[in-house]
C-alpha positions as CSV (number, residue, x, y, z in Angstrom):
1,M,-11.3,-15.6,21.6
2,G,-8.5,-17.2,19.5
3,N,-5.0,-16.0,19.0
4,Q,-4.8,-12.3,18.0
5,V,-2.3,-10.0,16.3
6,L,-2.5,-6.2,16.6
7,A,-2.3,-4.9,13.0
8,V,-1.1,-1.4,12.4
9,D,-1.5,0.0,8.9
10,I,0.2,3.3,8.4
11,G,-0.8,5.3,5.3
12,A,-0.3,8.8,4.1
13,T,-3.6,10.1,5.5
14,K,-4.7,7.6,8.2
15,V,-3.5,4.9,10.5
16,A,-5.7,1.8,10.9
17,L,-5.5,-0.5,13.9
18,A,-7.3,-3.8,14.4
19,L,-7.1,-7.2,15.9
20,V,-6.6,-10.0,13.4
21,D,-6.8,-13.7,14.3
22,E,-5.2,-16.7,12.5
23,T,-8.3,-17.2,10.4
24,M,-8.0,-13.5,9.2
25,R,-11.1,-12.3,11.0
26,V,-10.8,-8.6,11.7
27,S,-12.2,-7.0,14.8
28,E,-11.8,-3.8,17.0
29,K,-10.8,-1.8,14.0
30,R,-10.1,1.9,14.5
31,E,-8.8,4.7,12.3
32,I,-6.7,7.7,13.2
33,R,-6.4,10.6,10.8
34,V,-2.8,11.8,10.1
35,S,-2.3,15.5,10.8
36,N,0.8,17.6,11.1
37,E,-0.7,19.2,14.2
38,S,-1.5,16.0,16.1
39,D,0.7,13.8,18.3
40,L,0.3,10.8,16.1
41,W,2.3,8.4,18.2
42,S,0.3,9.3,21.4
43,E,-2.9,8.5,19.5
44,I,-1.5,5.2,18.2
45,A,-0.2,4.2,21.7
46,K,-3.5,5.0,23.4
47,H,-5.7,3.0,20.9
48,S,-3.2,0.1,20.8
49,L,-3.3,-0.3,24.6
50,E,-7.1,-0.2,24.6
51,I,-7.4,-2.8,21.8
52,V,-4.8,-5.2,23.2
53,S,-6.4,-5.0,26.7
54,K,-9.2,-7.0,25.2
55,V,-6.9,-9.9,24.1
56,E,-5.5,-11.0,27.5
57,E,-3.2,-14.1,27.1
58,N,-4.0,-14.7,23.4
59,F,-1.8,-11.8,22.1
60,L,0.7,-13.0,19.5
61,G,2.4,-9.7,18.6
62,V,2.2,-6.6,16.4
63,G,2.3,-6.5,12.7
64,I,3.1,-3.1,11.0
65,G,2.6,-2.2,7.4
66,S,3.9,1.4,6.8
67,A,4.3,3.8,4.0
68,G,8.0,4.2,3.3
69,P,10.9,4.6,3.3
70,L,11.5,2.0,5.9
71,H,14.7,1.2,7.9
72,L,14.3,-2.5,8.8
73,T,17.7,-2.7,10.6
74,T,16.6,-0.1,13.1
75,G,12.9,-0.8,13.1
76,S,12.2,2.8,12.1
77,I,10.2,4.6,9.4
78,S,10.3,7.9,7.5
79,P,7.0,8.0,5.5
80,V,7.3,10.6,2.7
81,N,3.9,12.1,3.5
82,I,4.3,12.2,7.3
83,P,7.0,14.8,7.6
84,Q,7.0,14.8,11.5
85,W,8.2,11.2,11.4
86,R,11.8,10.9,10.3
87,N,13.7,7.7,11.4
88,F,10.8,7.2,13.9
89,G,11.4,4.0,15.9
90,I,8.0,2.5,15.5
91,V,9.1,-1.0,16.3
92,D,10.7,-0.2,19.7
93,C,7.8,2.2,20.6
94,L,5.2,-0.6,20.1
95,R,7.4,-3.3,21.7
96,K,7.8,-1.2,24.9
97,T,4.3,0.1,25.0
98,L,2.7,-3.3,24.6
99,D,5.4,-5.5,26.1
100,A,5.3,-7.4,22.8
101,E,7.8,-10.1,22.0
102,F,7.1,-10.2,18.3
103,V,6.9,-6.9,16.3
104,V,7.2,-7.3,12.6
105,L,7.6,-4.3,10.2
106,H,7.2,-4.2,6.5
107,G,5.9,-1.7,3.8
108,D,2.2,-1.0,3.5
109,A,2.2,-2.2,-0.2
110,V,4.1,-5.3,0.9
111,A,1.4,-6.0,3.5
112,F,-1.2,-5.4,0.8
113,I,0.3,-7.8,-1.7
114,H,1.0,-10.4,1.0
115,A,-2.7,-10.4,1.8
116,E,-3.8,-10.5,-1.8
117,H,-1.4,-13.4,-2.5
118,R,-2.7,-15.5,0.3
119,L,-6.4,-14.5,0.2
120,G,-7.2,-12.5,-2.8
121,A,-6.5,-11.7,-6.5
122,G,-2.9,-13.1,-6.3
123,R,-3.7,-16.6,-5.1
124,G,-1.8,-19.3,-7.0
125,V,0.6,-16.8,-8.7
126,E,4.3,-17.4,-8.0
127,N,5.5,-13.9,-8.8
128,L,3.5,-10.8,-8.2
129,L,3.8,-7.0,-8.2
130,G,1.4,-5.2,-5.9
131,M,0.5,-1.6,-6.3
132,V,-1.4,0.7,-4.0
133,V,-2.7,3.8,-5.8
134,S,-4.2,6.3,-3.4
135,T,-2.9,9.4,-1.6
136,G,0.5,8.0,-2.4
137,I,1.7,5.2,-4.6
138,G,3.5,2.1,-3.2
139,G,4.7,-1.2,-4.5
140,G,5.3,-4.6,-3.0
141,L,6.7,-7.9,-4.3
142,I,6.0,-11.6,-4.0
143,L,8.9,-13.5,-5.7
144,N,8.9,-17.3,-5.8
145,N,5.9,-17.3,-3.5
146,S,7.6,-15.3,-0.8
147,V,7.5,-11.7,0.3
148,F,10.5,-9.9,-1.0
149,N,11.6,-6.9,1.1
150,G,15.0,-6.1,-0.3
151,D,18.0,-5.2,1.8
152,S,16.4,-2.3,3.7
153,G,12.7,-3.1,3.3
154,N,12.0,-0.8,0.4
155,A,11.9,-3.1,-2.6
156,S,9.6,-1.9,-5.4
157,F,9.6,1.7,-4.2
158,I,7.7,2.5,-7.4
159,G,6.0,5.7,-6.4
160,H,9.3,7.4,-6.3
161,H,10.8,6.1,-9.5
162,T,11.5,9.2,-11.6
163,I,10.0,8.9,-15.1
164,N,10.8,12.5,-16.0
165,F,14.0,14.0,-14.5
166,D,12.9,17.5,-15.7
167,G,9.4,17.0,-14.3
168,I,7.4,18.1,-11.3
169,A,9.1,18.4,-8.0
170,C,8.2,15.6,-5.6
171,T,7.9,15.7,-1.8
172,C,10.7,13.1,-1.7
173,G,13.1,15.6,-3.2
174,R,13.4,14.1,-6.7
175,F,11.7,15.3,-9.9
176,G,9.1,13.6,-12.1
177,C,8.3,10.7,-9.8
178,V,5.4,8.4,-10.7
179,E,3.5,9.7,-7.7
180,T,3.7,13.3,-8.8
181,Y,1.5,12.4,-11.8
182,A,-0.5,9.4,-10.8
183,S,-1.6,9.7,-7.1
184,G,-5.2,10.8,-6.4
185,P,-4.3,14.2,-4.8
186,R,-1.7,15.0,-7.5
187,M,-4.1,14.3,-10.3
188,V,-6.6,16.7,-8.6
189,E,-3.9,19.3,-8.2
190,I,-2.9,19.1,-11.8
191,A,-6.5,19.3,-12.9
192,R,-7.0,22.4,-10.8
193,S,-4.0,24.1,-12.3
194,R,-5.6,23.6,-15.7
195,G,-8.9,25.3,-14.6
196,W,-10.9,22.3,-13.3
197,K,-13.2,23.3,-10.5
198,S,-15.3,21.2,-8.1
199,E,-16.9,21.7,-4.7
200,T,-14.9,19.0,-3.1
201,H,-11.7,18.9,-5.2
202,S,-11.4,15.2,-4.6
203,F,-10.3,12.4,-6.9
204,I,-13.9,11.0,-6.6
205,A,-15.2,14.3,-8.1
206,L,-12.5,14.3,-10.8
207,A,-13.5,10.8,-11.8
208,E,-17.2,11.7,-11.8
209,D,-16.4,14.7,-14.1
210,A,-14.3,12.5,-16.4
211,R,-17.3,10.0,-16.7
212,A,-19.4,13.0,-17.6
213,G,-17.0,13.9,-20.4
214,N,-15.1,16.8,-18.9
215,A,-12.1,17.2,-21.1
216,T,-9.6,18.3,-18.4
217,A,-10.6,15.5,-16.1
218,L,-10.2,13.0,-18.9
219,E,-6.8,14.4,-19.9
220,V,-5.4,14.4,-16.4
221,I,-6.5,10.8,-15.6
222,D,-5.1,9.7,-19.0
223,E,-1.8,11.3,-18.1
224,G,-1.8,9.8,-14.6
225,T,-2.5,6.3,-15.8
226,R,0.2,6.7,-18.4
227,A,2.7,7.6,-15.7
228,L,1.6,4.7,-13.6
229,A,1.9,2.3,-16.7
230,V,5.5,3.4,-17.3
231,G,6.4,2.7,-13.7
232,I,4.7,-0.7,-13.8
233,V,6.3,-1.8,-17.1
234,N,9.7,-0.6,-16.0
235,T,9.4,-2.7,-12.8
236,L,8.0,-5.8,-14.6
237,A,10.8,-5.6,-17.2
238,T,13.5,-5.4,-14.5
239,L,12.1,-8.5,-12.8
240,D,10.7,-10.4,-15.8
241,I,7.3,-10.9,-14.2
242,R,3.9,-10.3,-15.7
243,T,1.2,-10.2,-13.0
244,V,0.1,-7.0,-11.2
245,V,-2.5,-6.6,-8.5
246,L,-3.7,-3.0,-8.0
247,G,-5.7,-1.6,-5.1
248,G,-6.2,1.7,-3.3
249,G,-8.9,4.4,-3.5
250,V,-7.9,5.6,-7.0
251,T,-8.4,2.1,-8.5
252,Q,-12.0,2.0,-7.2
253,A,-12.9,4.6,-9.8
254,G,-13.9,1.9,-12.3
255,D,-13.4,1.9,-16.1
256,I,-12.5,5.6,-16.1
257,F,-9.2,4.5,-14.5
258,W,-8.8,0.9,-15.7
259,N,-9.5,1.5,-19.4
260,P,-6.7,4.0,-20.0
261,L,-4.3,2.2,-17.6
262,R,-4.7,-1.1,-19.6
263,R,-4.3,0.8,-22.9
264,H,-1.1,2.5,-21.7
265,V,0.4,-0.7,-20.2
266,K,-0.3,-2.5,-23.5
267,H,1.4,0.3,-25.4
268,E,4.5,0.6,-23.1
269,S,5.0,-3.2,-23.0
270,R,5.0,-3.6,-26.8
271,F,8.6,-2.4,-26.9
272,T,9.6,-5.3,-24.6
273,S,8.8,-8.6,-26.4
274,F,9.0,-10.8,-23.3
275,L,6.3,-8.8,-21.5
276,E,3.4,-9.7,-23.8
277,N,0.1,-10.2,-22.1
278,I,0.7,-8.4,-18.8
279,D,-2.0,-9.5,-16.4
280,L,-3.5,-6.5,-14.5
281,R,-5.8,-7.6,-11.7
282,A,-8.0,-5.6,-9.4
283,A,-7.6,-6.3,-5.7
284,E,-10.2,-8.6,-4.3
285,L,-10.0,-7.8,-0.6
286,D,-11.9,-4.9,0.9
287,R,-10.5,-2.0,3.1
288,N,-9.2,-4.6,5.5
289,A,-6.4,-5.7,3.1
290,G,-3.8,-3.4,4.9
291,V,-4.5,-4.7,8.4
292,I,-4.7,-8.3,7.2
293,G,-1.4,-8.0,5.4
294,A,0.2,-6.3,8.4
295,A,-0.9,-9.2,10.7
296,L,0.4,-11.7,8.2
297,G,3.9,-10.5,8.9
298,V,3.6,-11.8,12.4
299,I,1.6,-14.9,11.6
300,A,4.0,-16.0,8.8
301,E,6.9,-15.7,11.2
302,L,5.3,-17.7,13.9
303,E,4.1,-20.4,11.4
304,K,7.8,-21.1,10.6
305,F,8.2,-22.3,14.2
306,D,4.8,-23.9,14.6
307,R,3.8,-21.3,17.1
308,V,0.3,-20.9,15.6
309,P,-1.9,-23.3,13.6
310,H,-0.9,-23.3,9.9
311,F,-2.9,-20.8,7.9
312,N,-5.9,-22.0,6.0
313,K,-5.4,-20.6,2.5
314,Q,-9.1,-20.7,1.8
315,R,-10.7,-17.6,3.0
316,G,-12.9,-18.5,6.0
């Protein structure tokens, strides 16, 4: 067994853990459901110890990709959709539990775009915006071929950019955030408030009904993609970049999502002449993008000091 990183991908509804080696092979993957009733840290600690016990002397460290906000200076996190974790010291907890020298934290969408830049849809692009559209909405940046975290680790916090200050109340405390219109659960909630009914009340069901011509489903997805387009164009205009890689469960709905999104992005960008021909790309990596990106946080740090073999940019 080669050198291994424990990757921890913390999202709004689940935490994924896995071993990732320097060739980006993923093994021992496990998922923990996020619940307000469960002791989430105890579950993470238990599974982390079990997974790392299989590595022995080849353990390089822990890479964490987490929903935000993050607090990089203290190694703590306060994910909007995990209310029981406020200023939770995830870095110290994992360092002490696993006796790990290297524990690297960054945002889950940053981890996503790091993986896509090195292995997927963003290869060869110098400047990239990454978007994860799922239970929540997150953003991550590659600028000048490097991960950009910002001062606190929360650069490109797009899901909680307000696009309507008189709009819907968000769980973050603001009003009219992109996430309140464009995340999967919020689109479902808006559709239900307008009379849409389904046995599962999931975004998958909403997308299926939209494909079948349901007017409410089509209307809500159109509004959600418009909100997302405004957030994307605002961010691209601020940074003067033009390439976006999008992933997450909502983006897997196919044309019923991508067609209105492309139309709205084109419409919004026409008012900014330097943003002609925005390049929207679908993520190429599978559900392992989050854990691969989390592991890259450790591997990239160690590569700087020649502590691991330099990464082969061709997917192996």
